[in-house]
All heavy atoms as a GROMACS GRO file, in nm:
protein
  612
    1TYR      N    1  19.990  -3.872   8.329
    1TYR     CA    2  19.940  -3.824   8.200
    1TYR      C    3  19.906  -3.955   8.109
    1TYR      O    4  19.839  -3.935   8.005
    1TYR     CB    5  20.032  -3.729   8.132
    1TYR     CG    6  20.057  -3.612   8.226
    1TYR    CD1    7  20.175  -3.593   8.290
    1TYR    CD2    8  19.958  -3.530   8.252
    1TYR    CE1    9  20.201  -3.483   8.374
    1TYR    CE2   10  19.970  -3.416   8.330
    1TYR     CZ   11  20.095  -3.398   8.401
    1TYR     OH   12  20.108  -3.284   8.474
    2ASP      N   13  19.978  -4.061   8.141
    2ASP     CA   14  19.947  -4.182   8.049
    2ASP      C   15  19.807  -4.228   8.069
    2ASP      O   16  19.753  -4.267   7.967
    2ASP     CB   17  20.046  -4.292   8.098
    2ASP     CG   18  20.189  -4.267   8.054
    2ASP    OD1   19  20.218  -4.186   7.967
    2ASP    OD2   20  20.286  -4.317   8.113
    3GLU      N   21  19.753  -4.222   8.193
    3GLU     CA   22  19.608  -4.260   8.214
    3GLU      C   23  19.514  -4.174   8.128
    3GLU      O   24  19.431  -4.225   8.061
    3GLU     CB   25  19.584  -4.252   8.357
    3GLU     CG   26  19.640  -4.352   8.447
    3GLU     CD   27  19.610  -4.342   8.582
    3GLU    OE1   28  19.512  -4.267   8.623
    3GLU    OE2   29  19.678  -4.389   8.665
    4LEU      N   30  19.541  -4.038   8.128
    4LEU     CA   31  19.461  -3.947   8.041
    4LEU      C   32  19.468  -3.983   7.901
    4LEU      O   33  19.372  -3.992   7.830
    4LEU     CB   34  19.516  -3.802   8.090
    4LEU     CG   35  19.433  -3.692   7.995
    4LEU    CD1   36  19.285  -3.708   8.015
    4LEU    CD2   37  19.499  -3.566   8.035
    5ARG      N   38  19.599  -3.987   7.852
    5ARG     CA   39  19.612  -4.040   7.712
    5ARG      C   40  19.534  -4.157   7.669
    5ARG      O   41  19.475  -4.170   7.574
    5ARG     CB   42  19.776  -4.051   7.687
    5ARG     CG   43  19.801  -4.065   7.541
    5ARG     CD   44  19.949  -4.058   7.521
    5ARG     NE   45  20.010  -3.927   7.551
    5ARG     CZ   46  20.092  -3.902   7.650
    5ARG    NH1   47  20.142  -3.997   7.727
    5ARG    NH2   48  20.139  -3.780   7.653
    6GLU      N   49  19.561  -4.259   7.767
    6GLU     CA   50  19.479  -4.393   7.734
    6GLU      C   51  19.329  -4.375   7.735
    6GLU      O   52  19.247  -4.428   7.650
    6GLU     CB   53  19.522  -4.493   7.832
    6GLU     CG   54  19.464  -4.633   7.810
    6GLU     CD   55  19.498  -4.690   7.671
    6GLU    OE1   56  19.609  -4.668   7.616
    6GLU    OE2   57  19.414  -4.770   7.609
    7PHE      N   58  19.282  -4.295   7.822
    7PHE     CA   59  19.128  -4.264   7.839
    7PHE      C   60  19.086  -4.193   7.702
    7PHE      O   61  18.981  -4.239   7.647
    7PHE     CB   62  19.100  -4.172   7.952
    7PHE     CG   63  18.941  -4.147   7.975
    7PHE    CD1   64  18.879  -4.234   8.050
    7PHE    CD2   65  18.884  -4.046   7.905
    7PHE    CE1   66  18.738  -4.216   8.066
    7PHE    CE2   67  18.751  -4.021   7.923
    7PHE     CZ   68  18.672  -4.108   8.003
    8ILE      N   69  19.155  -4.097   7.666
    8ILE     CA   70  19.110  -4.032   7.533
    8ILE      C   71  19.116  -4.130   7.419
    8ILE      O   72  19.032  -4.123   7.327
    8ILE     CB   73  19.207  -3.905   7.517
    8ILE    CG1   74  19.179  -3.804   7.625
    8ILE    CG2   75  19.188  -3.847   7.368
    8ILE    CD1   76  19.272  -3.685   7.626
    9ARG      N   77  19.222  -4.214   7.404
    9ARG     CA   78  19.226  -4.314   7.295
    9ARG      C   79  19.113  -4.402   7.303
    9ARG      O   80  19.057  -4.442   7.197
    9ARG     CB   81  19.363  -4.396   7.316
    9ARG     CG   82  19.483  -4.326   7.255
    9ARG     CD   83  19.600  -4.414   7.240
    9ARG     NE   84  19.720  -4.343   7.238
    9ARG     CZ   85  19.829  -4.352   7.320
    9ARG    NH1   86  19.832  -4.465   7.400
    9ARG    NH2   87  19.946  -4.284   7.293
   10THR      N   88  19.075  -4.448   7.424
   10THR     CA   89  18.966  -4.547   7.440
   10THR      C   90  18.828  -4.481   7.416
   10THR      O   91  18.753  -4.533   7.338
   10THR     CB   92  18.970  -4.606   7.579
   10THR    OG1   93  19.094  -4.672   7.600
   10THR    CG2   94  18.870  -4.714   7.592
   11HIS      N   95  18.812  -4.363   7.478
   11HIS     CA   96  18.679  -4.304   7.478
   11HIS      C   97  18.658  -4.189   7.378
   11HIS      O   98  18.543  -4.151   7.354
   11HIS     CB   99  18.640  -4.263   7.619
   11HIS     CG  100  18.646  -4.360   7.715
   11HIS    ND1  101  18.537  -4.468   7.726
   11HIS    CD2  102  18.729  -4.399   7.817
   11HIS    CE1  103  18.572  -4.547   7.829
   11HIS    NE2  104  18.702  -4.517   7.880
   12HIS      N  105  18.759  -4.140   7.324
   12HIS     CA  106  18.760  -4.028   7.230
   12HIS      C  107  18.702  -3.893   7.274
   12HIS      O  108  18.642  -3.830   7.214
   12HIS     CB  109  18.684  -4.079   7.098
   12HIS     CG  110  18.728  -4.191   7.034
   12HIS    ND1  111  18.862  -4.207   6.966
   12HIS    CD2  112  18.678  -4.322   7.034
   12HIS    CE1  113  18.866  -4.334   6.937
   12HIS    NE2  114  18.765  -4.408   6.973
   13HIS      N  115  18.728  -3.888   7.410
   13HIS     CA  116  18.677  -3.739   7.477
   13HIS      C  117  18.751  -3.742   7.606
   13HIS      O  118  18.808  -3.840   7.654
   13HIS     CB  119  18.529  -3.734   7.483
   13HIS     CG  120  18.468  -3.832   7.572
   13HIS    ND1  121  18.456  -3.813   7.717
   13HIS    CD2  122  18.426  -3.952   7.548
   13HIS    CE1  123  18.395  -3.910   7.758
   13HIS    NE2  124  18.367  -4.016   7.666
   14LEU      N  125  18.755  -3.616   7.658
   14LEU     CA  126  18.814  -3.599   7.794
   14LEU      C  127  18.741  -3.671   7.900
   14LEU      O  128  18.604  -3.676   7.896
   14LEU     CB  129  18.826  -3.449   7.821
   14LEU     CG  130  18.937  -3.379   7.734
   14LEU    CD1  131  18.912  -3.222   7.757
   14LEU    CD2  132  19.074  -3.409   7.772
   15PRO      N  133  18.796  -3.706   8.012
   15PRO     CA  134  18.718  -3.755   8.131
   15PRO      C  135  18.620  -3.649   8.180
   15PRO      O  136  18.667  -3.534   8.183
   15PRO     CB  137  18.831  -3.783   8.237
   15PRO     CG  138  18.962  -3.801   8.157
   15PRO     CD  139  18.939  -3.707   8.034
   16ASN      N  140  18.520  -3.677   8.224
   16ASN     CA  141  18.410  -3.584   8.289
   16ASN      C  142  18.360  -3.494   8.192
   16ASN      O  143  18.279  -3.400   8.225
   16ASN     CB  144  18.483  -3.510   8.404
   16ASN     CG  145  18.360  -3.466   8.502
   16ASN    OD1  146  18.253  -3.527   8.519
   16ASN    ND2  147  18.401  -3.364   8.576
   17ILE      N  148  18.381  -3.523   8.066
   17ILE     CA  149  18.323  -3.436   7.949
   17ILE      C  150  18.250  -3.518   7.863
   17ILE      O  151  18.298  -3.629   7.824
   17ILE     CB  152  18.424  -3.354   7.879
   17ILE    CG1  153  18.514  -3.262   7.963
   17ILE    CG2  154  18.368  -3.280   7.762
   17ILE    CD1  155  18.438  -3.153   8.021
   18PRO      N  156  18.115  -3.494   7.839
   18PRO     CA  157  18.038  -3.585   7.742
   18PRO      C  158  18.092  -3.596   7.600
   18PRO      O  159  18.152  -3.496   7.552
   18PRO     CB  160  17.906  -3.537   7.740
   18PRO     CG  161  17.906  -3.393   7.800
   18PRO     CD  162  18.035  -3.392   7.876
   19ASP      N  163  18.084  -3.700   7.528
   19ASP     CA  164  18.126  -3.708   7.394
   19ASP      C  165  18.025  -3.636   7.307
   19ASP      O  166  17.930  -3.596   7.338
   19ASP     CB  167  18.141  -3.854   7.351
   19ASP     CG  168  18.007  -3.941   7.341
   19ASP    OD1  169  17.914  -3.874   7.364
   19ASP    OD2  170  18.026  -4.065   7.342
   20ALA      N  171  18.068  -3.601   7.184
   20ALA     CA  172  17.990  -3.536   7.093
   20ALA      C  173  17.858  -3.586   7.060
   20ALA      O  174  17.760  -3.522   7.065
   20ALA     CB  175  18.073  -3.502   6.960
   21GLU      N  176  17.859  -3.720   7.051
   21GLU     CA  177  17.719  -3.797   7.022
   21GLU      C  178  17.626  -3.767   7.136
   21GLU      O  179  17.508  -3.742   7.112
   21GLU     CB  180  17.744  -3.932   6.994
   21GLU     CG  181  17.802  -3.963   6.862
   21GLU     CD  182  17.812  -4.112   6.833
   21GLU    OE1  183  17.728  -4.193   6.880
   21GLU    OE2  184  17.913  -4.147   6.756
   22SER      N  185  17.676  -3.774   7.256
   22SER     CA  186  17.583  -3.760   7.380
   22SER      C  187  17.533  -3.617   7.375
   22SER      O  188  17.423  -3.596   7.406
   22SER     CB  189  17.652  -3.792   7.507
   22SER     OG  190  17.696  -3.922   7.523
   23ILE      N  191  17.620  -3.522   7.340
   23ILE     CA  192  17.578  -3.373   7.344
   23ILE      C  193  17.468  -3.371   7.234
   23ILE      O  194  17.370  -3.294   7.257
   23ILE     CB  195  17.690  -3.283   7.323
   23ILE    CG1  196  17.796  -3.294   7.438
   23ILE    CG2  197  17.642  -3.146   7.297
   23ILE    CD1  198  17.914  -3.221   7.430
   24LYS      N  199  17.488  -3.422   7.117
   24LYS     CA  200  17.399  -3.399   7.013
   24LYS      C  201  17.271  -3.463   7.044
   24LYS      O  202  17.157  -3.410   7.022
   24LYS     CB  203  17.445  -3.470   6.887
   24LYS     CG  204  17.553  -3.390   6.808
   24LYS     CD  205  17.606  -3.464   6.685
   24LYS     CE  206  17.733  -3.404   6.624
   24LYS     NZ  207  17.783  -3.475   6.520
   25LYS      N  208  17.265  -3.584   7.108
   25LYS     CA  209  17.157  -3.656   7.144
   25LYS      C  210  17.073  -3.595   7.253
   25LYS      O  211  16.949  -3.570   7.253
   25LYS     CB  212  17.180  -3.795   7.186
   25LYS     CG  213  17.068  -3.887   7.217
   25LYS     CD  214  17.120  -4.020   7.254
   25LYS     CE  215  17.001  -4.103   7.315
   25LYS     NZ  216  17.059  -4.222   7.379
   26ASP      N  217  17.152  -3.560   7.363
   26ASP     CA  218  17.089  -3.515   7.497
   26ASP      C  219  17.092  -3.371   7.526
   26ASP      O  220  17.041  -3.319   7.615
   26ASP     CB  221  17.146  -3.590   7.607
   26ASP     CG  222  17.138  -3.750   7.593
   26ASP    OD1  223  17.038  -3.795   7.542
   26ASP    OD2  224  17.222  -3.816   7.637
   27GLY      N  225  17.182  -3.306   7.446
   27GLY     CA  226  17.204  -3.164   7.478
   27GLY      C  227  17.301  -3.151   7.603
   27GLY      O  228  17.357  -3.250   7.645
   28ILE      N  229  17.321  -3.028   7.641
   28ILE     CA  230  17.409  -3.004   7.761
   28ILE      C  231  17.336  -2.900   7.851
   28ILE      O  232  17.272  -2.823   7.812
   28ILE     CB  233  17.553  -2.956   7.728
   28ILE    CG1  234  17.542  -2.824   7.644
   28ILE    CG2  235  17.630  -3.070   7.647
   28ILE    CD1  236  17.681  -2.762   7.634
   29LYS      N  237  17.382  -2.915   7.980
   29LYS     CA  238  17.328  -2.814   8.085
   29LYS      C  239  17.446  -2.716   8.083
   29LYS      O  240  17.556  -2.756   8.121
   29LYS     CB  241  17.307  -2.885   8.218
   29LYS     CG  242  17.191  -2.977   8.205
   29LYS     CD  243  17.176  -3.042   8.346
   29LYS     CE  244  17.047  -3.134   8.325
   29LYS     NZ  245  17.037  -3.201   8.457
   30VAL      N  246  17.415  -2.597   8.049
   30VAL     CA  247  17.523  -2.506   8.037
   30VAL      C  248  17.602  -2.463   8.168
   30VAL      O  249  17.731  -2.470   8.161
   30VAL     CB  250  17.464  -2.363   7.982
   30VAL    CG1  251  17.571  -2.256   7.972
   30VAL    CG2  252  17.399  -2.381   7.836
   31GLY      N  253  17.533  -2.461   8.271
   31GLY     CA  254  17.593  -2.443   8.403
   31GLY      C  255  17.687  -2.562   8.436
   31GLY      O  256  17.804  -2.539   8.481
   32ASP      N  257  17.639  -2.684   8.420
   32ASP     CA  258  17.714  -2.803   8.446
   32ASP      C  259  17.842  -2.809   8.356
   32ASP      O  260  17.952  -2.836   8.405
   32ASP     CB  261  17.631  -2.924   8.424
   32ASP     CG  262  17.718  -3.055   8.460
   32ASP    OD1  263  17.771  -3.062   8.569
   32ASP    OD2  264  17.699  -3.139   8.363
   33MET      N  265  17.830  -2.767   8.224
   33MET     CA  266  17.938  -2.772   8.141
   33MET      C  267  18.033  -2.656   8.177
   33MET      O  268  18.155  -2.682   8.164
   33MET     CB  269  17.890  -2.752   7.990
   33MET     CG  270  18.006  -2.780   7.893
   33MET     SD  271  18.093  -2.932   7.893
   33MET     CE  272  17.958  -3.047   7.859
   34GLN      N  273  17.988  -2.549   8.216
   34GLN     CA  274  18.084  -2.445   8.254
   34GLN      C  275  18.163  -2.490   8.379
   34GLN      O  276  18.290  -2.454   8.381
   34GLN     CB  277  17.992  -2.314   8.301
   34GLN     CG  278  18.084  -2.197   8.324
   34GLN     CD  279  18.139  -2.142   8.197
   34GLN    OE1  280  18.093  -2.157   8.095
   34GLN    NE2  281  18.263  -2.072   8.217
   35ILE      N  282  18.112  -2.563   8.477
   35ILE     CA  283  18.190  -2.605   8.584
   35ILE      C  284  18.289  -2.706   8.542
   35ILE      O  285  18.410  -2.699   8.581
   35ILE     CB  286  18.087  -2.680   8.685
   35ILE    CG1  287  18.008  -2.575   8.754
   35ILE    CG2  288  18.160  -2.759   8.791
   35ILE    CD1  289  17.902  -2.630   8.842
   36ARG      N  290  18.252  -2.791   8.446
   36ARG     CA  291  18.350  -2.899   8.394
   36ARG      C  292  18.459  -2.823   8.312
   36ARG      O  293  18.577  -2.867   8.320
   36ARG     CB  294  18.282  -2.996   8.308
   36ARG     CG  295  18.173  -3.099   8.382
   36ARG     CD  296  18.108  -3.175   8.290
   36ARG     NE  297  18.001  -3.248   8.353
   36ARG     CZ  298  17.951  -3.361   8.319
   36ARG    NH1  299  18.006  -3.431   8.211
   36ARG    NH2  300  17.858  -3.423   8.380
   37MET      N  301  18.424  -2.723   8.236
   37MET     CA  302  18.528  -2.650   8.165
   37MET      C  303  18.625  -2.580   8.255
   37MET      O  304  18.742  -2.584   8.234
   37MET     CB  305  18.468  -2.554   8.069
   37MET     CG  306  18.396  -2.622   7.950
   37MET     SD  307  18.294  -2.518   7.835
   37MET     CE  308  18.364  -2.363   7.837
   38MET      N  309  18.578  -2.521   8.358
   38MET     CA  310  18.666  -2.461   8.458
   38MET      C  311  18.757  -2.567   8.516
   38MET      O  312  18.876  -2.532   8.550
   38MET     CB  313  18.583  -2.388   8.574
   38MET     CG  314  18.512  -2.266   8.513
   38MET     SD  315  18.611  -2.143   8.422
   38MET     CE  316  18.712  -2.088   8.562
   39GLU      N  317  18.708  -2.669   8.558
   39GLU     CA  318  18.792  -2.788   8.606
   39GLU      C  319  18.905  -2.812   8.502
   39GLU      O  320  19.028  -2.831   8.536
   39GLU     CB  321  18.715  -2.915   8.630
   39GLU     CG  322  18.619  -2.900   8.752
   39GLU     CD  323  18.532  -3.019   8.769
   39GLU    OE1  324  18.525  -3.115   8.680
   39GLU    OE2  325  18.449  -3.024   8.868
   40LYS      N  326  18.870  -2.831   8.373
   40LYS     CA  327  18.968  -2.864   8.266
   40LYS      C  328  19.081  -2.736   8.256
   40LYS      O  329  19.187  -2.766   8.241
   40LYS     CB  330  18.905  -2.883   8.139
   40LYS     CG  331  18.815  -3.008   8.145
   40LYS     CD  332  18.900  -3.136   8.185
   40LYS     CE  333  18.800  -3.259   8.197
   40LYS     NZ  334  18.882  -3.370   8.282
   41ILE      N  335  19.031  -2.614   8.272
   41ILE     CA  336  19.113  -2.511   8.258
   41ILE      C  337  19.221  -2.518   8.375
   41ILE      O  338  19.337  -2.488   8.355
   41ILE     CB  339  19.043  -2.369   8.261
   41ILE    CG1  340  18.960  -2.359   8.127
   41ILE    CG2  341  19.132  -2.253   8.290
   41ILE    CD1  342  18.863  -2.243   8.131
   42GLU      N  343  19.168  -2.546   8.504
   42GLU     CA  344  19.263  -2.560   8.612
   42GLU      C  345  19.352  -2.678   8.595
   42GLU      O  346  19.473  -2.659   8.624
   42GLU     CB  347  19.174  -2.584   8.751
   42GLU     CG  348  19.255  -2.595   8.869
   42GLU     CD  349  19.176  -2.613   8.989
   42GLU    OE1  350  19.062  -2.607   8.989
   42GLU    OE2  351  19.240  -2.655   9.098
   43GLU      N  352  19.307  -2.793   8.547
   43GLU     CA  353  19.396  -2.892   8.519
   43GLU      C  354  19.511  -2.858   8.419
   43GLU      O  355  19.628  -2.886   8.432
   43GLU     CB  356  19.327  -3.011   8.456
   43GLU     CG  357  19.235  -3.082   8.558
   43GLU     CD  358  19.137  -3.189   8.505
   43GLU    OE1  359  19.154  -3.221   8.375
   43GLU    OE2  360  19.051  -3.251   8.570
   44LEU      N  361  19.466  -2.787   8.304
   44LEU     CA  362  19.568  -2.749   8.206
   44LEU      C  363  19.664  -2.643   8.261
   44LEU      O  364  19.792  -2.647   8.229
   44LEU     CB  365  19.486  -2.683   8.088
   44LEU     CG  366  19.425  -2.777   7.999
   44LEU    CD1  367  19.322  -2.696   7.904
   44LEU    CD2  368  19.521  -2.859   7.918
   45THR      N  369  19.619  -2.557   8.339
   45THR     CA  370  19.707  -2.458   8.410
   45THR      C  371  19.800  -2.522   8.501
   45THR      O  372  19.928  -2.500   8.495
   45THR     CB  373  19.629  -2.355   8.496
   45THR    OG1  374  19.528  -2.287   8.409
   45THR    CG2  375  19.720  -2.252   8.561
   46LEU      N  376  19.767  -2.616   8.578
   46LEU     CA  377  19.861  -2.692   8.666
   46LEU      C  378  19.968  -2.773   8.579
   46LEU      O  379  20.080  -2.791   8.615
   46LEU     CB  380  19.782  -2.789   8.755
   46LEU     CG  381  19.704  -2.722   8.860
   46LEU    CD1  382  19.620  -2.823   8.937
   46LEU    CD2  383  19.792  -2.658   8.967
   47TYR      N  384  19.923  -2.834   8.468
   47TYR     CA  385  20.003  -2.904   8.377
   47TYR      C  386  20.102  -2.815   8.319
   47TYR      O  387  20.214  -2.843   8.311
   47TYR     CB  388  19.914  -2.967   8.272
   47TYR     CG  389  19.994  -3.040   8.163
   47TYR    CD1  390  20.052  -3.175   8.191
   47TYR    CD2  391  20.013  -2.992   8.034
   47TYR    CE1  392  20.126  -3.229   8.087
   47TYR    CE2  393  20.089  -3.059   7.940
   47TYR     CZ  394  20.140  -3.184   7.967
   47TYR     OH  395  20.211  -3.253   7.878
   48ILE      N  396  20.055  -2.702   8.280
   48ILE     CA  397  20.157  -2.598   8.220
   48ILE      C  398  20.264  -2.559   8.318
   48ILE      O  399  20.383  -2.548   8.290
   48ILE     CB  400  20.082  -2.479   8.158
   48ILE    CG1  401  20.008  -2.521   8.041
   48ILE    CG2  402  20.177  -2.360   8.134
   48ILE    CD1  403  19.903  -2.410   7.992
   49LEU      N  404  20.215  -2.529   8.441
   49LEU     CA  405  20.309  -2.498   8.554
   49LEU      C  406  20.413  -2.609   8.576
   49LEU      O  407  20.532  -2.581   8.604
   49LEU     CB  408  20.232  -2.442   8.673
   49LEU     CG  409  20.156  -2.332   8.666
   49LEU    CD1  410  20.059  -2.322   8.789
   49LEU    CD2  411  20.240  -2.211   8.646
   50ASP      N  412  20.371  -2.730   8.573
   50ASP     CA  413  20.451  -2.843   8.590
   50ASP      C  414  20.549  -2.847   8.482
   50ASP      O  415  20.671  -2.879   8.507
   50ASP     CB  416  20.367  -2.975   8.601
   50ASP     CG  417  20.456  -3.087   8.642
   50ASP    OD1  418  20.531  -3.085   8.731
   50ASP    OD2  419  20.427  -3.201   8.576
   51MET      N  420  20.517  -2.831   8.355
   51MET     CA  421  20.593  -2.846   8.240
   51MET      C  422  20.700  -2.730   8.252
   51MET      O  423  20.819  -2.746   8.228
   51MET     CB  424  20.519  -2.828   8.110
   51MET     CG  425  20.438  -2.944   8.087
   51MET     SD  426  20.339  -2.927   7.925
   51MET     CE  427  20.457  -2.882   7.811
   52GLU      N  428  20.662  -2.614   8.292
   52GLU     CA  429  20.752  -2.495   8.304
   52GLU      C  430  20.856  -2.529   8.408
   52GLU      O  431  20.982  -2.495   8.388
   52GLU     CB  432  20.679  -2.365   8.346
   52GLU     CG  433  20.771  -2.245   8.358
   52GLU     CD  434  20.699  -2.126   8.389
   52GLU    OE1  435  20.578  -2.116   8.365
   52GLU    OE2  436  20.760  -2.032   8.429
   53ALA      N  437  20.819  -2.588   8.519
   53ALA     CA  438  20.914  -2.622   8.623
   53ALA      C  439  21.018  -2.728   8.577
   53ALA      O  440  21.136  -2.720   8.593
   53ALA     CB  441  20.850  -2.679   8.742
   54ASN      N  442  20.962  -2.826   8.500
   54ASN     CA  443  21.057  -2.929   8.437
   54ASN      C  444  21.143  -2.867   8.344
   54ASN      O  445  21.268  -2.906   8.334
   54ASN     CB  446  20.964  -3.039   8.367
   54ASN     CG  447  20.897  -3.133   8.462
   54ASN    OD1  448  20.947  -3.148   8.580
   54ASN    ND2  449  20.790  -3.187   8.420
   55GLN      N  450  21.099  -2.779   8.249
   55GLN     CA  451  21.193  -2.702   8.163
   55GLN      C  452  21.299  -2.629   8.223
   55GLN      O  453  21.405  -2.633   8.179
   55GLN     CB  454  21.101  -2.608   8.068
   55GLN     CG  455  21.184  -2.530   7.971
   55GLN     CD  456  21.118  -2.432   7.882
   55GLN    OE1  457  20.993  -2.429   7.902
   55GLN    NE2  458  21.182  -2.354   7.806
   56GLN      N  459  21.267  -2.557   8.339
   56GLN     CA  460  21.357  -2.485   8.409
   56GLN      C  461  21.469  -2.577   8.467
   56GLN      O  462  21.587  -2.535   8.469
   56GLN     CB  463  21.295  -2.398   8.514
   56GLN     CG  464  21.214  -2.276   8.466
   56GLN     CD  465  21.140  -2.210   8.573
   56GLN    OE1  466  21.142  -2.240   8.697
   56GLN    NE2  467  21.077  -2.107   8.533
   57MET      N  468  21.420  -2.689   8.517
   57MET     CA  469  21.519  -2.790   8.582
   57MET      C  470  21.606  -2.838   8.465
   57MET      O  471  21.737  -2.851   8.486
   57MET     CB  472  21.441  -2.912   8.639
   57MET     CG  473  21.536  -3.010   8.705
   57MET     SD  474  21.431  -3.154   8.771
   57MET     CE  475  21.363  -3.225   8.626
   58MET      N  476  21.553  -2.875   8.346
   58MET     CA  477  21.636  -2.918   8.240
   58MET      C  478  21.744  -2.814   8.192
   58MET      O  479  21.853  -2.844   8.162
   58MET     CB  480  21.544  -2.968   8.126
   58MET     CG  481  21.474  -3.102   8.149
   58MET     SD  482  21.378  -3.175   8.012
   58MET     CE  483  21.243  -3.064   8.002
   59GLU      N  484  21.698  -2.684   8.182
   59GLU     CA  485  21.773  -2.577   8.146
   59GLU      C  486  21.900  -2.570   8.247
   59GLU      O  487  22.013  -2.552   8.210
   59GLU     CB  488  21.704  -2.453   8.141
   59GLU     CG  489  21.617  -2.447   8.017
   59GLU     CD  490  21.530  -2.323   8.012
   59GLU    OE1  491  21.535  -2.246   8.117
   59GLU    OE2  492  21.451  -2.308   7.913
   60LYS      N  493  21.871  -2.590   8.375
   60LYS     CA  494  21.980  -2.582   8.470
   60LYS      C  495  22.082  -2.701   8.450
   60LYS      O  496  22.197  -2.690   8.458
   60LYS     CB  497  21.923  -2.590   8.622
   60LYS     CG  498  21.853  -2.460   8.650
   60LYS     CD  499  21.806  -2.468   8.796
   60LYS     CE  500  21.719  -2.339   8.833
   60LYS     NZ  501  21.654  -2.342   8.961
   61GLN      N  502  22.014  -2.826   8.429
   61GLN     CA  503  22.100  -2.941   8.402
   61GLN      C  504  22.189  -2.925   8.281
   61GLN      O  505  22.301  -2.955   8.271
   61GLN     CB  506  22.019  -3.065   8.384
   61GLN     CG  507  21.942  -3.103   8.519
   61GLN     CD  508  21.853  -3.210   8.515
   61GLN    OE1  509  21.804  -3.252   8.399
   61GLN    NE2  510  21.822  -3.272   8.617
   62ILE      N  511  22.133  -2.862   8.171
   62ILE     CA  512  22.200  -2.840   8.047
   62ILE      C  513  22.318  -2.741   8.067
   62ILE      O  514  22.432  -2.759   8.027
   62ILE     CB  515  22.108  -2.783   7.938
   62ILE    CG1  516  22.024  -2.902   7.885
   62ILE    CG2  517  22.198  -2.739   7.829
   62ILE    CD1  518  21.900  -2.854   7.800
   63LYS      N  519  22.298  -2.635   8.153
   63LYS     CA  520  22.399  -2.540   8.189
   63LYS      C  521  22.510  -2.607   8.269
   63LYS      O  522  22.634  -2.589   8.228
   63LYS     CB  523  22.340  -2.427   8.263
   63LYS     CG  524  22.437  -2.317   8.298
   63LYS     CD  525  22.362  -2.209   8.377
   63LYS     CE  526  22.467  -2.096   8.395
   63LYS     NZ  527  22.411  -1.973   8.454
   64VAL      N  528  22.474  -2.686   8.360
   64VAL     CA  529  22.581  -2.758   8.441
   64VAL      C  530  22.659  -2.858   8.350
   64VAL      O  531  22.775  -2.862   8.364
   64VAL     CB  532  22.513  -2.844   8.551
   64VAL    CG1  533  22.627  -2.948   8.616
   64VAL    CG2  534  22.455  -2.744   8.662
   65LEU      N  535  22.590  -2.934   8.263
   65LEU     CA  536  22.660  -3.025   8.174
   65LEU      C  537  22.750  -2.946   8.074
   65LEU      O  538  22.856  -3.000   8.047
   65LEU     CB  539  22.562  -3.106   8.104
   65LEU     CG  540  22.496  -3.221   8.189
   65LEU    CD1  541  22.374  -3.288   8.108
   65LEU    CD2  542  22.589  -3.320   8.246
   66THR      N  543  22.702  -2.846   8.022
   66THR     CA  544  22.780  -2.756   7.929
   66THR      C  545  22.905  -2.704   8.005
   66THR      O  546  23.010  -2.714   7.938
   66THR     CB  547  22.696  -2.646   7.882
   66THR    OG1  548  22.580  -2.699   7.818
   66THR    CG2  549  22.772  -2.558   7.778
   67GLU      N  550  22.884  -2.666   8.129
   67GLU     CA  551  23.018  -2.613   8.198
   67GLU      C  552  23.107  -2.730   8.220
   67GLU      O  553  23.225  -2.720   8.214
   67GLU     CB  554  22.975  -2.552   8.330
   67GLU     CG  555  22.898  -2.420   8.310
   67GLU     CD  556  22.976  -2.308   8.239
   67GLU    OE1  557  23.099  -2.301   8.267
   67GLU    OE2  558  22.913  -2.247   8.153
   68LEU      N  559  23.041  -2.844   8.257
   68LEU     CA  560  23.139  -2.958   8.273
   68LEU      C  561  23.208  -3.005   8.150
   68LEU      O  562  23.331  -3.041   8.153
   68LEU     CB  563  23.063  -3.084   8.336
   68LEU     CG  564  23.010  -3.076   8.480
   68LEU    CD1  565  22.923  -3.189   8.517
   68LEU    CD2  566  23.137  -3.074   8.579
   69ASN      N  567  23.144  -3.002   8.041
   69ASN     CA  568  23.204  -3.035   7.920
   69ASN      C  569  23.315  -2.926   7.882
   69ASN      O  570  23.427  -2.974   7.826
   69ASN     CB  571  23.096  -3.030   7.803
   69ASN     CG  572  23.146  -3.095   7.681
   69ASN    OD1  573  23.231  -3.195   7.685
   69ASN    ND2  574  23.087  -3.048   7.561
   70LYS      N  575  23.305  -2.806   7.905
   70LYS     CA  576  23.405  -2.704   7.882
   70LYS      C  577  23.522  -2.738   7.975
   70LYS      O  578  23.635  -2.718   7.930
   70LYS     CB  579  23.337  -2.560   7.909
   70LYS     CG  580  23.255  -2.510   7.808
   70LYS     CD  581  23.211  -2.367   7.848
   70LYS     CE  582  23.094  -2.324   7.752
   70LYS     NZ  583  23.050  -2.198   7.794
   71ASP      N  584  23.505  -2.767   8.105
   71ASP     CA  585  23.609  -2.799   8.189
   71ASP      C  586  23.686  -2.919   8.153
   71ASP      O  587  23.812  -2.930   8.179
   71ASP     CB  588  23.563  -2.818   8.334
   71ASP     CG  589  23.506  -2.695   8.383
   71ASP    OD1  590  23.526  -2.586   8.333
   71ASP    OD2  591  23.422  -2.701   8.499
   72HIS      N  592  23.631  -3.022   8.078
   72HIS     CA  593  23.710  -3.138   8.043
   72HIS      C  594  23.772  -3.129   7.903
   72HIS      O  595  23.832  -3.228   7.859
   72HIS     CB  596  23.611  -3.253   8.048
   72HIS     CG  597  23.562  -3.295   8.190
   72HIS    ND1  598  23.655  -3.317   8.274
   72HIS    CD2  599  23.454  -3.312   8.236
   72HIS    CE1  600  23.589  -3.338   8.390
   72HIS    NE2  601  23.452  -3.342   8.373
   73ARG      N  602  23.771  -3.016   7.844
   73ARG     CA  603  23.839  -2.999   7.708
   73ARG      C  604  23.973  -2.961   7.722
   73ARG      O  605  24.034  -2.914   7.789
   73ARG     CB  606  23.756  -2.906   7.620
   73ARG     CG  607  23.619  -2.960   7.577
   73ARG     CD  608  23.564  -2.866   7.484
   73ARG     NE  609  23.427  -2.919   7.435
   73ARG     CZ  610  23.367  -2.854   7.350
   73ARG    NH1  611  23.395  -2.753   7.293
   73ARG    NH2  612  23.253  -2.908   7.315
   0.00000   0.00000   0.00000
């Protein structure tokens, strides 16, 4: 995700998506843009699923640490 963050900082738009100036100047092909948007939706869905898995793992770790802390009191 660091590469994506750096790309956006540098180019001010998402990879594989034209910037606003290009769209204003050249317009967009609706079908092409629809394909690109679907790719971004898939990427976002995978990212959310990854975040959810990480959250579940952290919740389990917190539970274990909480139990360990109770046992050592």
